[in-house]
N, C-alpha and C positions, 0 to 999 in steps of 0.2 A: 515680313508677312505675318499677319495675325495667326497664332497657333490654331485657334478654333476654325479658321478658314481652311488651313492646310489639312486638317483632319477629315474634311468632308470629301467624299469620293464623288467624282463627276463622271457620268457616262456621256461621252460624245458620240452621237449616232450619225454616221455618214452613209448615205445612199449613193451608189455609183452606177454609171453606165457610160461606157466608151469615153472615159475621162483622161486618157493618156496624155493629152496636151498640157494639162494644168494640175493634175492631182499631186504630183511630187511637190510642187510649190505650196499647195494647200497643206499637205501633211507636214512639210518643213515648218510652216507657220504655226502649226499646233505644237510641234516639238519645241518650238522656241517660246512658248508661253511662260510667263513668270509664275504661273501656277502649275504644280507638278502632279498632283494627286488626281489623275484622270486616266480613263481607259477609252481609247478610240475604237469603237466597233464599226466595222465596215461590212456592208452587205451589198453585193453586186447584183445587178439586174441582167445577168447573162451577157456581159460585154463581149464584143468580137474583136477588140483591139488589145493592147498590152496593159490595160488597167490592172488586171489581177496580178500580173507579173510584178508590176511596180509596188502594189500593196504588199505582196508576199515578201518582197525585198525589205521593206520597212519593218514588217512584222518579225522578220528574222533577226533584226538588230535591236528592236525595242519591244519588250513583252507587254507594254501598255497598248500595243496595236494588235487588235484581234480581228481576223477575217472570218466572218460567219458563213456557214453553208447556205447556198442558195440554189434551188433546183428549178424554180419556175420564174418566168418573167411576169412581173406584176405592176410595174410602174412606180414612180417616186413616192406617191402618197402611201400605197400599201407597203412599200419597202420600209419607210420610216415607222409606220404603225406596227408592223410585225416586230421590229427591233424594240420599240417602246414596250410592247406587251411582254417580251421575253426577258428583258434585262432589268436587274435590280440595282439601284444606286441611291445615294443621298439626293443628288441633283442630276438633271439631264440638260443636254444641249443638242441641237441639231446642226449638222454641218453639210454644206454643199461641197461638191468635189472640185470646184473651179475658182473659188475665192481665195483671198489671203486674210488670215486673222491677224489683227494687230496684237503685239505681244501681251498687252494687259487685258485682253478681252475676257478670259476666263476668270481671272482674279477679280476684276471689277464687277462682273456679273454675280459671282458667288458672294462677294462681300455685300452687295446690295440685297441679295436674297436673305442673308443672315440678319441684316438690319430689319427687313420686312418681317421675318419670322419672330423677331423680338417684339414687334409691334402688333402683328396679326397672328396670334398663336393658333395653330392647327387649321389654318385656312389654305385653300389652293392659291398659289402665288406664281406669278410670271414676271420676269424682268426682261426687257428688250431694249435695243439701242438703235440709234440711227446708223446709216451706212454711207460710205463714200463710194460713189459710182465711178468706175474706171473702165477703160477699154482693154483690149487684149494685152497690151503692153503695160498696163497699170497706170496709164496717164489719166488724170482726172477728167471726167466728163461733167460731173456735178459733185460738189462737196457734201451734198445731203440728198439721200433718197427721199426723205420726207418732203423736201422742196419739190422734187420731181413728181411725187405722188399726191401732192397737196394734203399731206398728213399733218394735223395738229393734235398731238396726243392728249393735250389738256381738255380738248372738246369731246374725246371719245372715252369717257370714264364711267359709262354704265352699259348694261346689256342692251337697252333700247337704242342708245346712241350708236353703239358699235354696229348695230344692224344697218346703219346708214352709210358706213364707210369702213373699208379695211384698215387695220391698224398695225398688226404685228407681222414682221417678216421672220419666217421660221429660223433662218440661219443666224439671227441675233438673239433668239430666245434662250433663257435659262429658267428652269422651273423645278418645283419641289415634288416630292412623292404624292402629296395630296392633289396637286394639279393633275398629275398622271392618272390618279385613281378616278377622279370625277370625269375625265375626258374619255375614258375607255368603258365600253367599246365605242368606237366611232361609227356613226351612221354612214351608210352608202351614199347619203346625200351630201356628205362633207365634201366641199370643193377641194380643199387641201387640209392637211393635218394642223397647220399653224392657225388658220382662220377658225377652224372648229374649236381648237383649244382655247383661243382667246374668248370666243363667245361663251363657251361652256364654263370657263372660270368665272366670268362675270355673272352668268346665270346662277351659279352655285354660291354666289355672294363672296367670291374670292377677290383678290386684288391684283392689279397689273400696274407695275411701276416702269416708267420709261427713263432712259438715260440719253440725254441729248447728244452726247459725244459719239461719233462714229467709232465702231470697234472692228469694222470689216472693210476691206477693199472689195467691193461687189462688182465682179468682173462681167462685162457685157461682151459677148462674142457671137459669132454666127451659129453656134450650136447650143445656146442656152435653151434648157427645157422651159424655164420661166424667166423672162427678161423684164427690164425696167422700161416702161413707157413714160415719156416726158410729158407731164400735164401742166407744166408751168405757164405755157402760152396758149392762147386761143382755146381754152378748155371746152367751152360750150360748142364752138364751131367744130372742133375735132370730134366731139361726141355725135354731132349731127352727121358728119361725114361718114361715120361708121355706125349709123343708127341701128342697122339690123344686128350687128354684133353686140352693141350695147344692150339692146332688148334681150337678146339671148343670154348674155352674161347676168343680167338682173333677174331673169326667170330662174336661172340656175342658182344664183345666190339666195333668192327668196325660198327656193325649194329646201335649201339647207336650213334657213331660218325657221321654216315651217316644221322641220324635224325637231327643232328646239322649242316648239310652241311659242314662237315669237309674237304672233298676232296676225292681224289682217294685212293684205297687200297695201291698204291705205296707210296703215301705220308705217310700213316699210318705206313707202314713198314720202310720207311726212318727214321721217328722220333723214332721208336722203336730201330733201330740200332744206331741212333745218341745218344740216351740216354744211351744205353749199353756201347758204346765206351767212351762217356763223363764221365760217372760215374766211369768207371775203370781208366781213366786217372786222374780224380780228386782224387781218393783214392790212 
């Protein structure tokens, strides 16, 4: 492993809530990373199961695992934001409590960030990857979340374009201090921390790099806070079937864009249509 890579400290931020079923497997997958210079910070959202007991067990045997104090219930977004605000590191990654990280995830992401920093000096930078979607037992549902979500990263390479379609999944992100600094404070209008950060980095003339290879087994189960909807088939029909929900989601998304001075609702709708047509032409 490159010495320059090893010397960079990575803060892995994990927000937890009633995760006893899968959190051991997730922590084990982080312990098994080929990259060692990390600290896993865990902040719990007042779990009522054995999540805290499990985390304390791991923290007792590896001092790279740190359980942070948590007195108030605040939800996943605020949990992640509060950790990001409080913790200093060279680079940052977010972790869900119920996935499995493939062994090379951290090393691959940090190596990519170093290459970007050599090319884009002093800019906010994000690296993200595809994910393999799996069921509770880690059987493959779809080899690519990007396929399920109809994501083509090469089309979503500007602030305006990113307004038309979501791009980055938080649990695949790695980013530098500059990205952290331009993204804080986060607006109350932010839907989630990852979407806000991707938009903000592009708005501040930063760069987002994508890695096509999945680095996570993205587990889908009955208790997911945020799950994966399959948009591969009958995309338009499915949108019409849940039209009320789609309208509500778009209003909420535009409210976030408006907090970033994105522009008019017509611009928002234009880039949504542009992405839909461009994606289908490309495929």
